[in-house]
N, CA, C and O of each residue as an XYZ file, in Angstrom:
308
protein
N      12.754     11.111     22.497
C      12.793     11.315     20.903
C      11.963     10.454     19.985
O      11.882      9.236     20.147
N      11.375     11.075     19.060
C      10.383     10.285     18.577
C      10.880      9.571     17.326
O      11.712     10.108     16.595
N      10.410      8.450     17.092
C      10.854      7.601     15.651
C      10.643      8.239     14.419
O       9.548      8.796     14.492
N      11.228      8.452     13.177
C      10.896      8.779     12.067
C       9.840      8.096     11.630
O       9.613      6.910     11.869
N       8.966      9.071     10.776
C       7.965      8.603      9.978
C       8.253      8.199      8.475
O       8.615      8.987      7.601
N       8.033      6.841      8.317
C       8.327      6.581      6.791
C       7.100      6.735      6.114
O       6.030      6.279      6.516
N       7.293      7.472      4.940
C       6.116      7.466      3.949
C       5.884      6.393      3.087
O       6.832      5.850      2.519
N       4.377      5.913      2.873
C       4.114      4.558      2.067
C       3.387      5.167      1.161
O       2.376      5.790      1.485
N       3.828      5.064     -0.174
C       3.150      5.448     -1.368
C       1.851      4.416     -1.733
O       2.060      3.213     -1.577
N       0.984      4.698     -2.046
C      -0.268      3.967     -2.554
C      -0.543      4.175     -3.874
O      -0.287      5.279     -4.355
N      -1.070      3.219     -4.618
C      -1.461      3.630     -6.105
C      -2.875      4.367     -6.193
O      -3.149      5.253     -7.003
N      -3.629      3.905     -5.324
C      -5.001      4.895     -5.451
C      -5.364      5.823     -4.499
O      -4.514      5.984     -3.623
N      -6.548      6.602     -4.386
C      -6.830      7.616     -3.276
C      -6.859      6.972     -1.828
O      -6.490      7.670     -0.884
N      -7.251      5.768     -1.627
C      -7.599      5.037     -0.396
C      -6.943      3.707     -0.441
O      -6.781      3.034     -1.459
N      -6.527      3.349      0.949
C      -5.986      1.878      1.175
C      -6.814      1.720      2.505
O      -7.213      2.655      3.199
N      -7.021      0.257      2.763
C      -7.599     -0.346      3.729
C      -6.479     -0.499      4.930
O      -5.340     -0.746      4.532
N      -6.665     -0.384      6.317
C      -5.499     -0.443      7.448
C      -4.947     -1.622      7.098
O      -3.757     -1.635      6.783
N      -5.720     -2.829      7.091
C      -5.107     -4.473      7.100
C      -3.878     -4.112      5.646
O      -2.673     -4.361      5.693
N      -4.453     -3.626      4.724
C      -3.566     -3.726      3.456
C      -2.618     -2.999      3.743
O      -1.557     -3.519      3.398
N      -2.461     -1.711      4.372
C      -1.270     -0.815      4.668
C      -0.576     -1.480      5.567
O       0.638     -1.485      5.367
N      -0.970     -2.056      6.515
C       0.028     -2.797      7.479
C       0.815     -3.802      6.771
O       2.008     -3.985      7.017
N       0.249     -4.364      6.016
C       1.220     -5.560      4.971
C       2.069     -4.818      4.051
O       3.249     -5.124      3.877
N       1.444     -3.764      3.407
C       2.371     -3.064      2.439
C       3.610     -2.453      2.790
O       4.616     -2.358      2.087
N       3.396     -1.974      4.169
C       4.416     -1.063      4.688
C       5.456     -2.058      5.580
O       6.446     -1.641      6.182
N       5.109     -3.158      5.539
C       6.117     -4.377      6.268
C       5.920     -4.054      7.696
O       6.934     -4.084      8.394
N       4.868     -3.771      8.219
C       4.618     -3.673      9.769
C       4.325     -4.906     10.118
O       4.783     -5.398     11.149
N       3.424     -5.640      9.197
C       3.253     -7.183      9.818
C       3.531     -7.921      8.449
O       3.642     -7.419      7.331
N       3.621     -9.363      8.866
C       3.890    -10.314      7.706
C       2.512    -10.569      6.936
O       2.515    -10.644      5.708
N       1.341    -10.700      7.671
C       0.256    -11.326      6.873
C      -0.926    -10.524      7.753
O      -0.915     -9.735      8.697
N      -1.929    -11.148      6.940
C      -3.437    -10.430      7.348
C      -3.838    -11.013      8.940
O      -4.459    -10.362      9.780
N      -3.430    -12.090      9.071
C      -3.555    -12.610     10.462
C      -3.015    -11.889     11.561
O      -3.657    -11.582     12.566
N      -1.946    -11.654     11.370
C      -1.137    -10.682     12.237
C      -1.673     -9.163     12.482
O      -1.736     -8.491     13.512
N      -2.008     -8.904     11.231
C      -2.685     -7.558     11.394
C      -3.962     -7.768     12.354
O      -4.104     -7.189     13.431
N      -4.795     -8.613     11.837
C      -5.981     -8.700     12.437
C      -5.658     -8.866     14.158
O      -6.405     -8.304     14.959
N      -4.618     -9.593     14.571
C      -4.305     -9.651     15.831
C      -3.977     -8.488     16.627
O      -4.498     -8.299     17.727
N      -2.969     -7.550     16.010
C      -2.689     -6.326     16.542
C      -3.826     -5.556     16.598
O      -4.010     -4.977     17.668
N      -4.677     -5.389     15.682
C      -5.846     -4.563     15.374
C      -6.776     -4.981     16.601
O      -7.131     -4.023     17.288
N      -7.195     -6.126     16.969
C      -8.187     -6.457     17.782
C      -7.529     -6.388     19.243
O      -8.286     -6.261     20.205
N      -6.204     -6.463     19.430
C      -5.697     -6.102     20.875
C      -5.348     -4.574     20.999
O      -4.586     -4.202     21.892
N      -5.801     -3.849     20.268
C      -5.868     -2.575     20.539
C      -4.354     -1.958     20.279
O      -4.067     -1.010     21.011
N      -3.442     -2.342     19.412
C      -2.106     -2.011     19.343
C      -1.868     -1.321     18.116
O      -0.688     -1.128     17.824
N      -2.805     -0.887     17.294
C      -2.731     -0.047     16.146
C      -3.319      1.354     16.509
O      -4.356      1.532     17.149
N      -2.596      2.208     16.061
C      -3.173      3.677     16.213
C      -3.431      4.355     14.776
O      -2.410      4.244     14.098
N      -4.284      4.905     14.211
C      -4.497      5.618     13.282
C      -4.749      7.303     13.592
O      -5.776      7.716     14.132
N      -3.715      8.113     13.186
C      -3.850      9.353     13.439
C      -3.865      9.738     14.832
O      -4.533     10.664     15.295
N      -2.913      8.798     15.619
C      -2.798      8.935     17.162
C      -3.962      8.349     17.918
O      -4.053      8.482     19.139
N      -4.920      7.649     17.138
C      -6.121      7.199     18.149
C      -6.208      5.468     17.793
O      -6.026      4.975     16.680
N      -6.491      4.826     18.890
C      -6.512      3.291     18.686
C      -7.658      2.953     17.693
O      -8.785      3.440     17.787
N      -7.332      2.213     16.885
C      -8.188      1.601     15.660
C      -8.575      0.482     15.864
O      -7.692     -0.337     16.118
N      -9.896      0.033     15.841
C     -10.146     -1.355     15.869
C     -10.784     -1.959     14.583
O     -11.290     -3.081     14.618
N     -10.759     -1.284     13.564
C     -11.235     -1.724     12.235
C     -10.427     -2.036     11.270
O      -9.995     -1.115     10.577
N     -10.069     -3.254     11.018
C      -9.136     -3.636     10.064
C      -9.555     -3.025      8.522
O      -8.711     -2.797      7.655
N     -10.762     -2.843      8.379
C     -11.047     -2.224      6.956
C     -11.228     -0.555      6.928
O     -11.783      0.124      6.064
N     -10.666     -0.188      7.985
C     -10.691      1.138      8.085
C     -10.084      2.142      6.959
O      -8.854      2.190      6.989
N     -10.628      2.850      6.097
C     -10.096      3.319      4.963
C      -9.176      4.540      5.371
O      -9.532      5.396      6.180
N      -7.974      4.529      4.734
C      -6.971      5.626      4.843
C      -6.541      6.270      3.642
O      -6.337      5.678      2.582
N      -6.401      7.565      3.845
C      -6.121      8.533      2.797
C      -4.811      9.150      2.962
O      -4.076      8.913      3.921
N      -4.491     10.071      1.860
C      -3.251     10.621      2.085
C      -3.282     11.486      3.225
O      -4.137     12.327      3.504
N      -2.076     11.126      3.946
C      -1.758     12.048      5.050
C      -1.842     11.489      6.463
O      -1.247     11.874      7.469
N      -2.898     10.284      6.281
C      -3.072      9.480      7.394
C      -1.856      8.929      7.946
O      -0.941      8.595      7.193
N      -1.742      8.766      9.616
C      -0.702      8.100      9.926
C      -0.933      6.852     10.654
O      -1.995      6.774     11.272
N      -0.074      5.801     10.692
C      -0.486      4.449     11.356
C       0.856      4.184     12.186
O       2.004      4.180     11.741
N       0.411      3.951     13.568
C       1.687      3.616     14.311
C       1.390      2.129     14.875
O       0.266      1.856     15.297
N       2.359      1.246     14.870
C       2.208     -0.111     15.243
C       3.795     -0.443     16.033
O       4.861     -0.262     15.443
N       3.703     -0.902     17.311
C       5.106     -1.278     17.845
C       6.170     -0.156     17.794
O       7.349     -0.463     17.617
N       5.807      1.090     17.937
C       6.837      2.107     17.823
C       7.227      2.615     16.691
O       7.997      3.573     16.623
N       6.669      1.945     15.574
C       6.977      2.479     14.123
C       5.755      2.987     13.635
O       4.666      2.432     13.774
N       5.983      4.151     13.009
C       4.892      4.858     12.249
C       5.181      5.355     10.931
O       6.219      5.934     10.613
N       3.926      5.022      9.965
C       4.175      5.196      8.583
C       2.933      6.417      8.153
O       1.972      6.618      8.896
N       3.084      6.973      7.187
C       2.357      7.949      6.523
C       1.724      7.679      5.182
O       2.537      7.525      4.270
N       0.476      7.591      4.873
C       0.040      7.165      3.547
C       0.368      8.466      2.649
O       0.246      9.637      3.009
N       0.769      8.037      1.515
C       0.801      9.082      0.448
C       0.342      8.700     -0.743
O       0.905      7.861     -1.446
N      -0.702      9.293     -1.035
C      -1.567      8.883     -2.355
C      -1.175      9.666     -3.327
O      -0.596     10.721     -3.071
N      -1.435      9.258     -4.625
C      -0.862     10.031     -5.813
C      -2.082     11.483     -5.809
O      -3.213     11.600     -5.338
N      -1.421     12.168     -6.368
C      -2.001     13.822     -6.612
C      -3.303     13.409     -7.512
O      -3.370     12.525     -8.365
N      -4.317     14.314     -7.067
C      -5.345     14.099     -8.040
C      -5.164     15.034     -9.285
O      -4.462     16.045     -9.281
N      -5.860     14.585    -10.313
C      -5.582     15.580    -11.731
C      -6.541     16.715    -11.382
O      -6.666     17.674    -12.143
């Protein structure tokens, strides 16, 4: 059985991976985010991501420790 995916609304059209991890409470701080990413424990859209500055956009999903969140950006005018 798969875990539910939580939507994480963002203010702009893009957010960086490290920021999303903190915003979604998947990590407590940037140091923890960097460690998880460095150790290959973070997946973006199902693929291991090693760049903390990776840009995420509407619909991208991020998985860490069995939890998955999806980026929800505001609709463009």
